[in-house]
C-alpha positions in Angstrom: 32.7 18.4 41.8 36.4 19.2 40.8 38.3 21.4 43.1 40.4 23.9 41.2 43.4 26.1 42.4 45.0 29.4 41.4 41.8 31.0 40.1 41.7 34.5 40.3 38.6 36.2 42.1 37.2 38.9 39.9 36.3 42.2 41.2 33.1 42.8 43.1 30.6 44.5 41.0 28.8 47.7 42.2 25.3 46.9 43.3 24.1 50.1 42.0 24.1 51.1 38.4 23.9 54.7 39.7 27.2 55.4 41.7 27.6 58.8 42.6 30.7 58.7 44.5 32.8 60.5 42.1 30.4 63.4 42.0 30.4 63.6 45.6 34.2 63.4 45.9 34.3 66.3 43.4 32.1 68.3 45.7 33.3 70.8 48.6 31.3 71.4 51.8 28.5 73.8 50.8 28.3 72.7 47.3 24.8 71.7 46.0 23.4 70.2 42.8 19.9 69.8 41.3 18.5 66.3 40.0 15.4 65.4 38.4 13.5 62.9 40.8 11.8 61.3 37.8 15.5 60.2 36.6 17.2 59.5 39.7 16.4 58.4 43.2 17.0 60.4 46.2 18.1 57.4 48.1 21.2 56.8 45.6 22.6 60.0 46.9 22.2 58.9 50.6 24.0 55.5 50.1 26.8 57.0 48.0 27.5 59.6 50.7 27.1 57.0 53.4 29.7 55.0 51.4 32.2 58.2 51.7 31.2 59.1 55.3 29.8 62.1 54.2 26.6 63.9 55.3 24.2 65.2 52.7 20.9 67.1 52.7 18.0 66.9 50.0 15.3 69.5 49.7 12.7 69.5 47.0 12.6 72.5 45.1 9.3 72.0 42.8 7.2 69.0 41.9 9.8 67.6 39.7 13.2 68.5 41.2 15.2 68.3 44.3 18.8 69.8 45.5 21.6 68.1 47.2 23.9 69.9 49.5 27.2 68.5 50.7 27.2 69.1 54.6 30.3 67.5 55.8 32.9 65.4 54.7 
């Protein structure tokens, strides 16, 4: 092994390809949106909200879709 100096550390990559932080940041308390559960995972929204310190709730609206509400920023 060779010790090297002054090698810059690259930025961390997001663990998730689905980062919903920008979407949630653009919302106001009480806003909501519908998503297709076949395309997106509900857990992804909870993780993004948790990273921001936001509170959300999700409800199924039919067999394939759910709605996410922003409760608290």
